[in-house]
C-alpha positions in Angstrom: 84.5 104.3 99.6 84.4 107.0 101.8 86.0 106.1 105.3 87.9 103.5 104.5 92.2 104.4 103.2 93.1 102.0 100.7 96.4 103.7 101.8 96.0 102.4 105.1 95.6 98.7 103.5 98.8 99.4 101.6 100.5 100.9 104.7 99.8 97.5 106.2 100.3 95.4 103.3 104.0 96.7 102.5 104.9 96.5 106.2 104.1 92.8 106.6 106.5 92.5 103.7 109.5 94.2 104.8 110.8 91.2 106.4 110.2 89.2 103.2 112.6 91.3 101.2 113.2 88.1 98.8 110.4 87.1 98.5 109.5 90.8 97.3 112.2 90.7 94.5 110.9 87.6 93.2 107.4 88.6 92.6 108.5 91.7 91.2 110.4 89.8 88.9 107.4 87.8 87.4 105.7 90.6 87.0 108.3 92.5 84.9 108.8 88.6 82.8 105.2 88.6 82.4 104.6 92.4 81.3 107.8 91.9 78.7 106.8 89.0 77.6 103.7 90.5 76.3 104.2 94.2 75.4 108.1 94.1 75.0 111.3 94.7 76.5 111.3 98.7 75.9 109.4 100.7 79.0 108.8 103.7 76.9 106.2 101.3 74.6 105.1 99.4 77.2 102.8 101.0 80.1 102.3 97.8 82.2 106.1 97.0 82.1 106.8 100.7 82.8 104.3 100.4 85.7 106.1 97.2 86.8 109.4 98.7 87.2 108.5 101.7 88.8 107.1 99.4 91.9 110.1 97.2 91.5 112.1 100.3 92.0 110.0 101.5 94.7 111.1 98.3 97.1 114.9 99.0 96.0 115.3 96.3 93.6 118.2 96.1 92.1 118.9 97.3 88.2 120.7 94.2 87.2 117.2 92.2 88.6 115.2 94.3 86.4 117.3 93.8 83.4 117.9 89.9 83.7 113.5 89.9 84.3 113.5 91.5 81.0 116.6 89.9 78.9 114.6 86.0 80.2 110.9 87.4 78.5 112.9 88.4 75.7 115.1 85.6 74.9 118.2 86.8 75.6 118.4 84.6 78.7 116.6 81.5 78.8 113.7 81.1 81.7 110.6 79.7 82.7 107.3 80.2 81.2 105.0 81.8 83.4 101.2 83.0 83.6 98.5 85.1 85.4 95.5 84.3 86.8 93.3 84.3 89.8 91.7 82.2 92.5 88.1 83.9 94.5 87.0 82.6 97.5 85.9 83.3 101.0 87.9 83.6 104.3 86.1 84.1 108.1 82.7 85.9 108.5 82.1 85.9 104.3 85.1 88.2 103.9 85.6 88.0 100.3 88.7 87.4 98.9 90.8 87.3 95.2 94.0 86.0 95.1 96.3 86.8 92.2 99.1 84.4 91.2 102.0 84.1 88.4 103.4 80.6 88.3 105.0 78.2 86.2 103.3 75.6 88.3 99.2 75.5 88.5 99.3 72.4 90.9 101.6 73.4 93.2 100.2 76.9 93.3 96.4 75.4 93.6 97.4 73.0 96.2 99.2 76.2 98.6 96.2 78.4 98.1 93.8 75.5 98.9 95.6 74.9 102.3 95.6 78.6 103.5 92.1 78.9 103.2 91.1 75.8 104.4 93.2 76.2 107.2 92.0 79.6 108.5 88.3 79.2 108.2 87.5 79.9 104.4 86.9 78.3 101.3 87.5 78.6 97.5 84.9 78.7 95.2 84.5 78.8 91.1 85.6 81.6 88.9 83.6 84.8 89.5 81.7 84.2 92.8 83.2 87.3 94.5 85.1 89.1 91.4 81.7 91.1 91.2 81.8 92.5 94.3 85.4 94.6 92.9 85.5 97.0 90.4 89.4 97.2 89.2 90.4 101.4 88.9 93.1 103.2 88.9 94.8 104.5 92.2 97.5 107.3 93.0 98.4 108.8 96.4 100.0 111.5 97.1 100.9 112.9 100.5 100.9 116.2 102.1 102.7 116.1 104.6 103.7 119.6 104.8 100.3 121.0 104.2 101.9 122.7 101.1 99.6 121.5 99.0 96.1 123.0 98.2 93.1 120.8 98.2 90.8 122.6 95.5 93.6 123.3 93.1 94.6 119.4 93.3 91.3 118.3 93.1 90.4 120.6 90.0 93.9 119.4 88.4 92.9 115.9 89.1 89.6 115.7 87.8 90.5 118.0 84.8 93.0 115.5 83.6 90.4 112.8 83.9 90.0 111.3 87.6 86.7 110.0 88.8 87.1 110.8 92.8 89.4 112.1 95.0 89.4 111.5 98.6 91.1 113.6 101.6 92.3 112.2 104.9 95.2 112.2 107.2 97.2 114.4 104.9 97.4 112.1 102.2 94.9 112.4 99.0 93.7 109.3 97.0 92.8 109.8 93.8 90.7 107.0 91.9 90.5 107.1 87.7 89.0 104.4 85.8 91.3 102.2 84.3 91.7 103.1 81.3 92.4 106.9 82.3 95.4 106.2 85.1 98.4 106.8 82.5 96.9 110.3 81.7 96.3 111.4 84.6 99.4 109.9 86.8 100.9 111.7 83.8 99.5 115.0 84.1 100.0 115.2 87.8 103.7 114.3 87.4 103.5 117.4 84.8 102.0 119.8 87.3 104.5 119.4 90.2 102.9 116.7 92.1 104.8 114.0 93.5 103.3 111.0 93.6 103.8 108.6 96.3 102.0 105.3 95.0 100.2 104.4 92.2 98.8 101.2 90.8 95.7 99.7 88.7 94.0 97.1 91.2 91.1 95.9 92.6 89.0 97.9 94.8 85.4 96.4 96.8 82.2 98.2 96.4 81.3 97.8 100.0 83.4 96.6 103.0 82.6 93.9 105.3 82.9 94.8 108.7 83.9 92.2 111.0 84.1 91.3 114.6 87.6 91.1 116.2 88.0 87.8 116.1 86.8 87.2 112.8 89.1 90.1 111.6 92.1 88.2 113.3 91.3 84.9 111.3 91.0 86.6 107.9 94.5 88.4 108.6 96.2 85.3 109.1 94.8 84.1 105.8 95.7 87.2 104.0 99.4 86.9 105.8 99.7 83.0 104.8 98.3 83.9 101.2 100.7 86.7 100.9 103.7 84.2 102.2 103.5 82.4 99.0 106.2 82.4 96.3 103.7 82.7 93.6 101.2 85.0 94.9 101.0 88.4 93.3 98.6 90.3 95.7 95.9 89.5 97.7 92.4 91.6 97.1 89.6 91.7 99.7 86.7 93.8 101.1 87.9 94.4 105.0 89.6 97.8 106.2 93.2 96.4 108.0 93.9 99.4 110.1 
């Protein structure tokens, strides 16, 4: 993964989402709902819910919205039943794309996702057609804006806690873990005084697809259209977005 900063992709995605704040809150609410539905409404006992709440708060989602989503999931308020699943397909230039959705209407979501692929020169595939090209890993970002962090010291701390790898680029430390070690590594780094800028368990491509400029533009348009769909939670792909 050297040379391909996940942090750049995250910044690209968040920048595009800044103008979609209402939809972002809705997506966070769905994630919180599902996590609470599956593991209970206490974030201290539910790591998935705790992570969902942290992400919502990082996007400045109001506490009232967060509490409402938890209450719906635990039966305090009436709410729709959501299910989480993924679509897999190909974008321009053979780009591998996985679309993670959370929806209360599969038919609506399938139609919207299929339309986005077909409009931008891609096509949906069978489940598993590109999934093998990705790995699920824990991911932690620590910024070093003032160059106050000793790289060797942080590397030793991360590895001691169970991290698989650490990459340094543009004053950014990117730490990768096995998904099952994510919470332990994150907690260890916090306890040792490191301020975490971003953290998630996510899908990462094994290799990146190199595209011509015209193909990259089409892939960008496809991803933007997919992310505009209300039921879409995230879009994973094997193209570096600069």
